[in-house]
C-alpha positions in Angstrom: -186.5 85.0 -78.4 -189.7 84.9 -76.3 -189.8 82.2 -74.4 -193.1 80.1 -76.2 -192.0 81.4 -79.7 -188.5 79.5 -81.7 -186.8 81.1 -84.5 -184.7 77.9 -86.5 -182.6 77.8 -89.1 -181.4 74.7 -91.0 -178.6 76.1 -93.6 -178.3 74.0 -96.0 -176.1 73.8 -99.4 -179.1 74.4 -101.3 -181.2 76.5 -99.5 -182.3 78.1 -95.7 -185.2 76.8 -94.4 -186.5 79.3 -91.9 -189.1 77.8 -89.3 -191.1 80.1 -86.7 -193.2 78.2 -83.9 -194.1 77.5 -79.9 -194.7 74.4 -77.9 -197.5 74.1 -76.2 -198.5 72.7 -72.7 -199.3 69.6 -74.1 -195.9 69.5 -75.9 -197.5 70.1 -79.4 -195.6 72.2 -81.7 -197.4 74.5 -83.4 -195.3 76.1 -86.9 -196.6 79.7 -87.5 -194.2 80.6 -90.3 -192.2 78.8 -92.3 -189.7 80.3 -95.7 -187.7 78.5 -98.1 -184.8 80.5 -100.1 -182.5 78.9 -102.4 -178.6 80.8 -102.5 -178.2 82.7 -105.4 -174.9 81.5 -105.4 -172.9 78.1 -104.3 -171.9 80.1 -101.1 -171.7 76.9 -99.7 -170.2 73.4 -100.6 -171.3 70.3 -98.9 -172.9 72.1 -95.8 -169.8 74.2 -95.3 -170.0 77.8 -95.7 -167.5 79.3 -97.9 -168.8 83.0 -98.8 -170.0 84.1 -95.3 -171.6 87.6 -97.1 -173.5 85.7 -99.3 -175.0 82.9 -96.7 -175.5 85.8 -94.2 -177.7 87.9 -97.2 -180.1 84.9 -97.9 -180.6 84.2 -94.2 -181.3 87.8 -93.6 -183.8 87.5 -96.5 -185.2 84.5 -94.6 -185.5 86.3 -91.4 -187.5 89.3 -93.0 -189.9 87.1 -94.7 -190.8 85.6 -91.2 -190.8 88.9 -89.6 -193.3 89.9 -92.2 -195.6 86.5 -91.5 -195.6 87.1 -87.9 -195.3 90.8 -87.3 -192.9 90.4 -84.8 -188.9 90.9 -84.8 -186.5 88.1 -84.7 -183.3 88.6 -82.8 -182.1 85.3 -81.7 -182.0 81.8 -83.7 -181.3 78.2 -83.5 -178.9 76.6 -85.8 -177.2 73.0 -86.9 -174.2 72.3 -88.3 -174.6 69.6 -91.1 -173.5 66.1 -90.4 -171.6 66.0 -93.9 -169.0 68.4 -92.5 -168.0 66.0 -90.0 -164.7 64.5 -90.3 -164.2 60.7 -89.1 -161.0 59.2 -88.3 -160.4 55.7 -87.5 -157.2 54.6 -85.6 -155.6 51.8 -83.5 -154.0 52.7 -79.8 -152.5 50.4 -77.5 -151.6 50.4 -73.9 -149.1 48.2 -72.3 -148.5 47.8 -68.6 -145.3 47.8 -66.6 -146.6 44.4 -65.6 -149.2 41.8 -65.8 -152.4 43.5 -64.5 -156.1 43.1 -64.3 -158.1 45.6 -66.9 -160.2 47.8 -65.0 -163.0 50.1 -66.3 -160.1 53.1 -65.9 -157.9 51.6 -68.2 -160.7 50.8 -70.8 -161.2 54.9 -70.8 -157.7 56.0 -70.8 -157.5 53.4 -73.7 -160.6 56.0 -75.5 -158.6 59.0 -74.5 -155.7 57.6 -76.4 -157.5 57.0 -79.3 -159.0 60.4 -79.1 -155.7 62.4 -78.7 -154.1 60.0 -81.6 -157.3 60.4 -84.3 -156.9 64.2 -83.3 -153.1 64.3 -84.3 -153.8 62.6 -87.3 -156.3 64.7 -88.6 -154.4 67.6 -87.8 -151.9 66.6 -89.8 -154.0 65.6 -92.9 -156.1 69.1 -92.7 -152.4 70.9 -92.1 -154.6 73.6 -90.2 -154.7 75.3 -87.1 -158.2 75.1 -86.5 -159.3 73.1 -83.5 -161.6 69.9 -83.4 -164.5 68.9 -81.3 -164.7 65.8 -80.6 -168.4 65.1 -81.0 -168.6 61.0 -80.7 -166.3 57.9 -80.6 -167.0 54.6 -81.3 -165.0 51.2 -80.6 -164.6 49.2 -83.5 -162.3 46.3 -81.8 -160.6 45.7 -78.8 -157.5 43.8 -78.4 -155.7 41.6 -75.5 -152.3 40.8 -75.6 -153.0 41.5 -79.5 -155.9 38.8 -79.6 -159.4 40.5 -80.4 -161.6 40.7 -77.4 -165.1 41.4 -77.3 -164.8 43.5 -73.6 -161.2 43.8 -72.1 -162.5 44.6 -68.3 -161.6 41.9 -65.8 -159.1 40.2 -67.8 -155.3 39.9 -67.1 -153.3 41.5 -69.4 -149.8 42.8 -70.3 -151.3 45.0 -73.3 -154.5 46.2 -74.5 -155.8 47.8 -77.7 -158.6 48.9 -79.4 -159.5 50.4 -83.1 -161.6 53.4 -82.8 -163.6 55.4 -84.7 -163.5 59.1 -83.7 -166.2 62.1 -85.1 -165.1 65.6 -85.0 -166.8 68.9 -85.7 -164.0 71.4 -87.2 -163.7 74.5 -85.4 -164.0 76.7 -88.5 -167.1 75.1 -89.3 -169.0 76.6 -86.2 -166.9 79.7 -86.1 -168.6 80.2 -89.9 -172.2 79.5 -88.9 -171.7 82.3 -86.0 -170.1 85.1 -88.7 -173.1 84.6 -90.9 -175.7 84.7 -88.4 -174.3 87.6 -86.7 -173.8 89.3 -90.0 -178.0 88.9 -90.6 -178.7 90.8 -87.3 -179.0 87.5 -85.4 -177.9 85.8 -82.2 -177.2 82.5 -81.6 -179.5 81.3 -78.8 -178.7 77.4 -79.6 -176.8 75.5 -82.0 -176.6 71.4 -82.6 -176.0 69.2 -85.1 -178.2 68.6 -88.0 -178.5 64.7 -86.9 -179.3 65.5 -83.2 -182.2 67.7 -84.5 -183.5 64.7 -86.7 -183.3 62.5 -83.8 -185.1 65.0 -81.9 -188.2 64.1 -84.0 -187.4 61.0 -85.7 -186.6 58.5 -82.9 -188.4 58.7 -79.5 -187.0 59.2 -76.6 -187.0 55.5 -75.1 -186.1 54.4 -78.2 -182.5 55.9 -77.8 -181.2 53.4 -75.9 -181.7 51.2 -78.5 -178.4 50.7 -81.3 -180.6 52.5 -84.2 -179.1 53.8 -87.2 -180.4 57.6 -88.9 -179.9 58.0 -92.3 -180.6 61.8 -93.7 -181.0 61.4 -97.5 -180.2 64.8 -98.8 -179.2 66.4 -101.9 -175.6 65.9 -102.6 -175.0 63.5 -99.1 -176.1 61.0 -96.9 -175.7 61.4 -93.5 -175.2 58.7 -91.2 -175.5 58.8 -87.7 -175.5 55.7 -84.9 -177.4 55.8 -81.7 -176.8 53.7 -78.5 -177.3 54.0 -74.6 -179.0 57.4 -75.1 -176.4 59.1 -77.0 -175.1 59.5 -80.2 -171.7 57.2 -80.8 -170.8 57.8 -84.5 -171.3 59.8 -87.5 -170.6 59.4 -90.8 -171.3 60.2 -94.4 -171.0 59.2 -98.2 -171.1 61.4 -101.1 -174.0 59.9 -102.7 -177.5 61.0 -102.7 -180.7 62.3 -104.2 -178.8 64.5 -106.7 -177.3 61.4 -108.0 -181.0 59.9 -108.6 -182.2 63.4 -110.7 -179.3 63.1 -112.6 -179.7 59.8 -114.4 -183.6 60.8 -114.9 -181.7 63.9 -116.7 -179.9 61.4 -119.1 -182.7 59.2 -119.9 -185.6 61.3 -120.4 -183.9 64.3 -122.0 -185.2 66.6 -119.0 -183.4 69.7 -117.1 -182.6 69.1 -113.5 -185.9 71.0 -112.1 -187.8 68.5 -114.5 -185.9 65.6 -113.2 -186.7 66.6 -109.6 -190.8 67.1 -110.4 -190.2 63.4 -112.4 -188.5 62.0 -109.1 -191.0 63.8 -106.8 -194.3 62.7 -108.8 -192.7 58.9 -109.3 -193.0 58.8 -105.2 -196.7 59.3 -104.7 -198.6 58.7 -108.0 -198.8 55.7 -110.5 -198.1 57.6 -113.5 -195.8 60.7 -114.2 -196.0 63.7 -116.7 -193.4 65.6 -118.1 -192.1 67.5 -120.7 -188.7 66.8 -122.4 -186.1 69.8 -123.7 -188.0 69.6 -127.0 -191.3 71.0 -125.3 -193.2 67.3 -125.8 -195.0 66.2 -123.0 -194.8 62.7 -121.9 -197.1 60.6 -119.5 -195.3 57.2 -118.1 -195.9 54.7 -115.8 -194.3 55.3 -112.4 -192.7 52.2 -112.6 -190.7 53.6 -115.6 -188.8 55.9 -113.3 -188.3 53.2 -110.9 -186.4 50.7 -112.9 -184.3 54.0 -114.1 -183.1 54.8 -111.1 -182.8 51.0 -109.7 -179.2 50.7 -110.0 -178.4 54.0 -108.6 -180.6 53.3 -105.4 -178.9 49.9 -105.3 -175.5 51.6 -105.3 -176.4 54.1 -102.3 -178.1 51.8 -100.4 -174.7 49.2 -100.3 -172.6 52.4 -99.6 -175.0 53.4 -96.5 -175.0 49.8 -95.5 -171.6 49.6 -95.5 -170.9 52.8 -93.5 -173.0 52.2 -91.1 -171.4 48.5 -90.1 -168.1 50.1 -90.1 -169.2 52.9 -88.2 -171.1 50.3 -85.5 -168.2 48.2 -85.3 -168.4 45.8 -88.1 -172.0 44.9 -87.0 -175.9 45.8 -88.1 -177.8 47.7 -86.3 -181.1 46.9 -84.9 -183.3 49.2 -87.0 -182.9 52.3 -89.3 -184.8 55.0 -89.7 -184.4 57.3 -93.0 -185.2 61.0 -93.4 -184.8 63.1 -96.2 -186.4 63.7 -99.5 -183.8 61.5 -101.5 -184.8 58.5 -99.1 -188.9 58.6 -100.1 -187.8 57.0 -103.7 -189.0 53.8 -104.4 -187.2 50.8 -103.4 -184.4 52.3 -101.0 -185.8 51.0 -97.8 -186.3 47.6 -98.9 -182.9 47.4 -100.8 -181.3 49.0 -97.4 -183.0 46.6 -95.2 -181.6 43.8 -97.2 -178.1 44.9 -97.0 -178.3 45.3 -93.5 -179.7 42.0 -92.8 -182.7 43.2 -91.2 -186.7 42.3 -91.8 -188.2 45.3 -94.2 -190.2 46.2 -91.4 -186.9 47.6 -89.3 -185.9 50.2 -92.0 -188.4 52.7 -92.2 -189.1 55.8 -93.8 -190.1 59.0 -91.2 -192.0 61.6 -91.8 -195.7 62.2 -91.4 -196.2 59.7 -88.5 -193.2 61.1 -86.5 -194.4 64.7 -87.1 -197.8 64.1 -85.4 -197.2 66.4 -82.8 -196.4 69.3 -84.9 -199.3 71.7 -86.6 -199.2 73.6 -89.3 -200.7 76.8 -89.4 -200.7 77.3 -93.4 -202.4 75.2 -94.9 -200.2 74.5 -97.9 -197.6 72.9 -96.1 -197.6 68.9 -96.2 -195.6 67.0 -93.4 -193.0 65.5 -94.9 -189.6 63.4 -94.1 -188.1 66.8 -95.6 -188.8 68.9 -92.2 -188.1 66.8 -89.9 -184.5 68.5 -89.3 -186.2 72.0 -89.7 -188.7 71.3 -87.0 -185.9 69.4 -84.9 -184.0 72.0 -84.9 -186.6 74.5 -83.2 -187.4 71.6 -80.9 -184.3 71.3 -79.6 -184.3 74.7 -78.0 -187.1 73.4 -75.7 -184.4 70.6 -74.4 -182.4 73.5 -72.9 -179.5 71.8 -74.7 -176.8 74.1 -76.5 -174.8 71.3 -77.1 -171.7 73.5 -76.5 -170.6 74.5 -73.1 -168.3 76.7 -71.6 -165.4 76.3 -69.1 -162.6 78.0 -67.8 -159.4 75.9 -68.1 -156.1 76.5 -66.2 -157.3 80.6 -66.8 -158.4 79.7 -70.5 -161.9 80.2 -71.4 -163.0 77.1 -73.4 -166.2 75.7 -75.7 -166.5 71.9 -75.9 -169.4 69.6 -77.7 -171.7 68.7 -74.7 -172.2 64.9 -76.0 -174.0 63.7 -72.8 -170.7 62.3 -71.3 -168.7 65.2 -71.1 -165.4 64.7 -68.3 -162.7 66.8 -67.1 -160.4 65.3 -69.6 -162.7 66.1 -72.4 -161.5 69.7 -71.4 -157.9 69.0 -71.2 -157.9 67.6 -74.8 -160.0 70.4 -76.2 -157.7 73.0 -74.3 -154.3 70.7 -76.0 -153.0 69.9 -72.4 -150.9 67.1 -73.1 -152.2 63.6 -72.5 -148.4 62.3 -71.1 -149.1 65.0 -68.3 -152.6 63.6 -67.3 -150.9 60.5 -66.3 -148.0 59.1 -63.9 -144.6 59.1 -66.1 -142.3 56.6 -65.5 -138.6 58.1 -65.0 -136.0 57.3 -67.5 -135.8 53.7 -68.7 -132.9 51.9 -69.1 -132.2 49.7 -72.2 -129.4 47.4 -72.6 -128.5 43.7 -74.1 -127.1 41.0 -71.5 -125.4 38.2 -73.4 -127.3 39.3 -76.9 -130.4 39.7 -75.0 -132.3 42.9 -74.8 -133.1 43.6 -71.2 -135.3 47.0 -70.3 -135.3 48.3 -66.8 -138.0 50.6 -65.9 -137.9 54.0 -64.1 -140.0 54.7 -61.0 -143.1 55.9 -61.4 -144.4 59.2 -60.7 -147.4 61.1 -59.3 -150.8 61.6 -61.4 -152.1 64.9 -62.3 -153.6 67.2 -59.5 -157.4 68.0 -60.7 -159.6 70.6 -59.4 -163.2 71.9 -60.2 -164.2 75.1 -58.7 -161.9 74.5 -56.2 -162.8 71.3 -55.1 -160.5 67.9 -55.3 -161.8 66.1 -58.6 -160.5 63.1 -61.1 -159.9 63.5 -64.7 -163.2 61.3 -64.9 -165.1 63.7 -63.0 -168.7 64.8 -65.0 -168.1 68.2 -66.2 -170.2 71.1 -65.3 -171.2 74.3 -67.7 -169.0 77.3 -66.3 -167.0 75.7 -63.8 -163.1 76.4 -63.2 -160.9 73.5 -64.1 -157.3 73.4 -62.9 -155.0 70.6 -63.4 -151.3 70.6 -62.1 -149.2 68.3 -64.7 -148.3 64.8 -63.7 -144.7 64.2 -62.1 -142.0 61.5 -63.7 -140.7 59.4 -61.3 -136.6 58.9 -60.6 -134.5 57.5 -63.3 -134.1 53.6 -63.2 -130.8 52.9 -61.5 -129.7 49.1 -62.0 -126.0 47.9 -61.2 -124.3 44.8 -62.4 -124.5 43.1 -59.0 -128.4 42.8 -59.9 -128.2 40.8 -62.4 -128.9 37.8 -62.2 -126.4 36.5 -64.6 -123.8 37.6 -62.4 -125.3 36.1 -59.6 -126.1 33.0 -60.4 -123.2 32.3 -62.7 -119.7 30.5 -62.0 -116.9 29.1 -63.9 -114.9 26.1 -62.7 -111.2 24.9 -63.4 -109.6 22.2 -61.9 -106.5 23.7 -59.9 -103.8 20.9 -59.1 -106.4 18.7 -59.2 -109.1 20.3 -57.1 -112.0 22.2 -58.2 -112.3 25.8 -57.8 -115.2 27.8 -58.6 -114.7 31.4 -59.5 -117.8 34.5 -60.7 -117.5 35.1 -64.2 -115.9 38.7 -65.1 -118.3 40.7 -66.7 -117.5 43.0 -69.5 -119.4 46.2 -70.5 -118.9 47.5 -73.9 -115.9 45.5 -73.9 -114.0 46.5 -70.9 -114.1 44.8 -67.7 -116.5 46.3 -64.9 -116.7 45.9 -61.0 -120.2 44.4 -59.5 -121.2 48.4 -58.3 -120.7 49.5 -62.0 -124.4 51.2 -62.7 -125.3 50.2 -66.3 -126.4 53.0 -68.6 -128.4 53.2 -72.1 -127.2 51.0 -74.7 -124.7 49.2 -72.6 -123.4 45.9 -74.2 -123.0 43.5 -71.3 -121.5 40.0 -71.8 -120.4 37.5 -69.2 -117.1 36.5 -70.1 -116.4 32.4 -70.0 -112.6 32.7 -69.4 -110.0 33.6 -67.1 -106.1 33.9 -67.6 -103.7 32.3 -65.5 -102.7 35.3 -63.9 -106.7 35.9 -62.9 -107.1 32.9 -61.2 -104.2 33.1 -59.2 -105.0 36.7 -57.9 -108.7 35.5 -57.1 -107.4 32.8 -55.0 -104.9 35.2 -53.3 -101.7 33.1 -54.5 -98.4 33.8 -56.1 -97.2 31.7 -58.5 -93.4 30.5 -58.7 -92.7 31.7 -62.4 -89.6 29.8 -62.2 -91.7 26.7 -62.2 -93.4 26.0 -65.5 -97.2 26.3 -65.4 -99.6 23.6 -67.3 -102.9 24.1 -69.0 -104.6 21.0 -70.1 -100.9 19.5 -70.1 -99.5 22.2 -72.4 -97.0 24.6 -71.7 -98.5 27.9 -70.6 -98.0 31.4 -69.5 -99.4 34.0 -67.0 -101.9 35.4 -69.7 -102.7 32.3 -71.3 -106.8 31.7 -71.4 -108.4 29.0 -69.0 -112.3 27.9 -70.2 -114.6 26.2 -68.0 -113.4 22.6 -66.8 -109.7 23.6 -68.1 -107.0 21.9 -65.7 -104.3 24.1 -64.7 -101.0 22.8 -62.9 -98.5 25.3 -61.2 -96.2 25.6 -58.1 -97.1 28.3 -55.6 -94.7 30.3 -53.3 -97.7 30.5 -50.5 -101.3 30.4 -50.4 -103.2 33.4 -49.3 -106.7 33.3 -47.1 -108.9 30.6 -48.5 -112.6 29.7 -47.2 -115.5 27.4 -47.9 -118.8 29.0 -49.3 -121.1 26.8 -50.8 -119.6 26.5 -54.4 -120.3 30.2 -55.1 -117.8 33.3 -55.2 -119.4 36.7 -54.7 -116.5 39.3 -55.7 -114.1 39.3 -58.5 -110.7 41.4 -59.1 -110.1 43.0 -62.0 -106.9 42.1 -64.0 -105.0 45.2 -65.5 -103.1 42.5 -68.2 -103.9 42.8 -71.4 -105.4 39.1 -73.0 -102.8 37.0 -74.9 -104.5 35.6 -78.2 -107.2 33.0 -77.8 -105.7 29.9 -76.9 -107.3 27.0 -79.2 -109.2 24.9 -77.3 -108.2 21.4 -76.2 -110.2 18.3 -76.5 -111.4 18.2 -73.0 -111.4 13.8 -73.1 -107.8 13.7 -74.3 -105.6 11.6 -72.5 -102.3 13.2 -70.4 -99.2 13.1 -72.5 -96.3 11.1 -71.6 -94.2 14.1 -70.1 -97.1 13.8 -67.5 -96.1 12.8 -64.2 -98.4 9.7 -63.9 -100.6 9.7 -60.5 -102.4 6.7 -59.8 -105.7 7.0 -58.5 -105.5 6.6 -54.6 -102.3 9.1 -55.0 -104.3 11.9 -56.6 -107.4 11.7 -54.2 -105.0 11.2 -51.0 -103.5 14.4 -52.5 -106.8 16.0 -52.7 -108.0 14.8 -49.3 -104.5 15.9 -47.1 -104.6 19.6 -48.8 -108.2 20.1 -47.8 -107.9 18.8 -44.4 -104.3 20.8 -44.1 -106.5 24.2 -45.2 -109.7 23.4 -43.1 -107.5 23.1 -40.0 -106.0 26.2 -40.7 -109.4 27.9 -41.2 -110.5 26.4 -37.9 -107.5 27.6 -35.8 -108.0 31.1 -37.5 -111.6 31.5 -35.9 -113.7 30.2 -33.0 -116.9 31.0 -34.8 -118.2 28.2 -36.3 -118.6 28.6 -40.4 -122.1 27.9 -40.3 -123.0 30.8 -37.8 -121.1 33.2 -39.7 -123.7 36.4 -40.8 -123.8 36.3 -44.8 -122.6 39.9 -44.6 -119.5 38.8 -42.8 -118.2 36.2 -45.1 -115.0 37.2 -46.6 -114.7 38.0 -50.4 -112.8 35.6 -53.0 -114.3 32.5 -51.1 -112.8 29.5 -52.7 -114.3 26.1 -52.2 -112.5 23.4 -51.1 -113.2 19.9 -50.6 -112.1 18.6 -47.4 -112.0 15.0 -45.7 -111.2 14.3 -41.7 -110.0 11.3 -40.2 -110.9 10.2 -36.6 -111.0 7.1 -34.7 -114.6 7.1 -33.7 -116.5 3.8 -34.9 -119.6 4.3 -36.5 -121.0 3.0 -39.7 -123.6 4.6 -42.0 -125.2 2.8 -45.2 -125.7 4.7 -48.2 -126.8 4.1 -51.8 -124.2 5.1 -54.4 -125.0 5.1 -58.1 -127.6 2.3 -57.1 -125.4 0.3 -54.8 -125.2 0.2 -50.8 -121.9 1.4 -49.7 -121.1 1.2 -46.0 -118.6 4.0 -44.4 -116.9 2.6 -41.4 -114.5 4.0 -39.0 -115.5 7.4 -38.1 -117.8 8.7 -36.1 -119.6 11.2 -38.9 -118.9 11.3 -42.5 -118.8 13.8 -45.4 -119.2 13.6 -49.1 -115.8 13.6 -50.1 -115.1 10.1 -47.8 -117.2 8.3 -50.2 -114.2 8.0 -52.5 -112.1 5.9 -49.9 -114.7 3.2 -50.6 -116.0 2.9 -54.0 -113.4 2.6 -57.2 -114.1 5.7 -59.1 -110.9 6.7 -61.7 -110.3 10.5 -60.6 -108.1 10.8 -63.8 -110.8 9.3 -66.0 -112.9 12.6 -66.6 -109.7 14.4 -68.3 -110.5 17.9 -67.3 -114.3 17.3 -67.3 -116.3 18.3 -63.8 -117.4 15.8 -61.3 -121.4 15.8 -60.8 -122.1 15.0 -57.2 -126.0 14.9 -56.3 -127.6 14.0 -53.0 -131.4 12.9 -52.7 -131.8 14.4 -56.1 -129.8 17.9 -55.4 -126.3 19.2 -55.9 -124.1 18.4 -52.8 -120.9 20.1 -51.6 -118.1 17.8 -50.9 -118.5 18.8 -47.3 -121.7 18.0 -47.0 -122.5 15.5 -43.8 -123.9 11.9 -44.8 -126.5 10.4 -43.2 -128.1 6.8 -43.3 -129.8 5.9 -46.3 -128.7 9.0 -48.3 -129.1 8.4 -52.5 -126.1 9.7 -54.0 -125.2 10.1 -57.6 -121.6 10.5 -58.9 -120.3 10.4 -62.4 -118.5 13.0 -64.8 -120.4 15.5 -66.2 -120.1 15.4 -70.1 -118.4 18.8 -71.6 
C-alpha cells in the first residue's frame, strides 16, 4: 500500500463496502473509488463470518472492481470488527483487606483487574469455547465501601471494597475469521480496528473525546453503542433492534416487498411525499407523514432500548451528548425520541453525516455524503493514525496479540496470556480457622513476596505502560509462611481465671482449655477447624494438684458443704473444705496464674449446681466471723513468712520470667508494734486504722463489721480508688475502698 493511498473494507452483514482514497497535506481525505457488493448468501450473521470462503469471494470481487477503477493493484487493506460481535459481561467483585486500610489508586486498579478476570472466566463458561477474548473496554458502574455504595473509593478507610463493572470483549475467533477471509482474497491486513472506533474518528472530533459522549450506529439488524470518556472508549453495547424492523413494519402496512419498503423508508427521510408500487403493481403517492406514523411505535421502542443500554453502559446515568450514525438513524423522529429518553436537550442528540464529512471529497460525482459512509471512511482514516489497535508482545517467551485501548499495561498482557491473577500479587500463607467458645476465629498466614516483573530487561511493575514488541518476563509471586498460633496466645486463655474458696481462702486458677474435647497444654499449636473451649470447672483432684497439695483421703471432703470425692466437679466460687497432709510451694502473683497441670483422671458425672446463697447445713461446724478472719490471717501470715525466708529478693523485684508457675494468690496480714494512724473511706464511711506502721487491704477487716459467712460461696469484690485491689496491697491516707459480696 502506497503511503498516500489507503484501501479500506467495511465488511458488513448484508454487504461489503470498499473505499480507496488518500489524505492530503491539509488533512483532506479524497475518495478516488468506492464500490458496494452484497453477499450472495447469508455468509455473515450479526457481523460475524460464518462462511469464510464465500465472504472471501465477495471481498475479492470488491478488490477486483476497485483495481479496475483506480488502475493500480491493491495488496493491503484496512478492516474493522463489527461492534455487534463484542461480548459484554457485567459482574461484581470484592477485595478484602487483612486489616482496615486507606484505599489507594493501586487498590482500585487491582479491583478493576479482578473484575476483568472474573468477567473473562464467566464469558468462557457461558460460551463453552477455548477461544480467547480480547478486553477492549471496561467501565465501573458502582463502587462499594464496606458494602455501602460510594461514588469514589480512593482515600477512604475500608475493610472491604467492591465494584460492579461492565467489561467488553472481542472474541478471538472473530479476529481470526476476518484475517482468514482477507487472506483468501489475496490481501494482507495493514490495519485493524473496531467499527465504533472508526465511526468515532469521523463523527466525534478529537477535542470532544474527553467528554462523556455516546455514539449510536443504527444499522440494519443491530444498533451498536459505544461510550467515550477521557479520550478513550470505555464501554460497548448492542441491542438487536435497528433499521430492518422499520422496514418490516412498512412491508406489512403498505403490502410491498422488502426492497420497495427500503425505498419507502429512504424517501420518507428526504421528501414530503412517497411514491411506491404495492404487490399488486398499483402505484401510490402518499405523504411522508403516513410513513412516519406507521414507523413511530417501532422508533419509540428502539429509542427506549438504546437509551436504557446507554445508561447501563455509563454507570446508570445519562451522557453529556449523543451522536447517531448509520442509515437506520435517519428515520424521522428517532433523534428527538432518543433525546427525550436520555433527558437531554434535542440539540445534544444529533445525526452525524454530511457535516462531519466536510473534509472528505468524492471524485465520483454520484456519491452523496451520508451517515452510511461514516464508518467506511473512518476505517481508512484510522490508517493515518498509525494505530493498528492490535499490538504484539512476547510474554514469558510466548508471542501474544493484544487489543490496544490506549491504556495497556503489563498486567493486561498477563491477563491475555492467561497468567493467573493470584500469581501477580503477594499471597498469604495458609490461614487457620477455628472456634473459641463457639465464636469463629481466623488467624491469617504471613504475606509473601509480589511478582518480579521486567520489561525489555529492566525492572518494571504490573502497572507499567506496555510498549509494542516488548519482552515481558514475570516471575510468580510467592506465598508467605502458614499461620501458627498457640493456646497461650489466646486472650481467652491469658485473661480468664476461675476462682474457688478453699478452706475459706480464695484461690484463682487459670481455666483449662479443651481442644476437640481433649485437654491441651498452653504450647499446643492450633490446627484448622479446631473447636476450642475454656472449661468452667476443675475437679477436686485438679485443684489439689494445681496447689501442690496432698489431700488426706482418710478425711472427709466437702464441696458447697456437701460430701464430695476427688473427681467431684467444682465451679466458679464453689467452696471446698479438705484436710491436707502437707503444703507444696506457694507464691503470690497478683490474682493470676500462668500455668496449668493436666489431670489424667476421667471426669465424674457433673455435680448438680448448688444454690450459692444457701445457708450452711446444721452438720457444718459453725465459725464466727472473728474466728474465720483470724484463721485466714494466721494462715496467710504463716505462708508469707515461709516465702520471705525462702528468698532474699523482694517479690516486687522478681523478673516476670522468673516467677514460678502454679502461683497461688493468698491474702496476708502481718502485725507489728509500730504506732501509725491512717484514715481511709470504706463504703462511704471513714475508718481509722491504728496500731501498725503500714497497712494492707486485709487489715480493714479488723476495723469494720463484715460478715465473712454471709456470702455463702460468693466472691468478695475488693476495690481501691475505682480499680480492683489485692488483699496484700498497701493502703494510704484517704484511699477510697469498696467492699461487698459479688452477685452470682
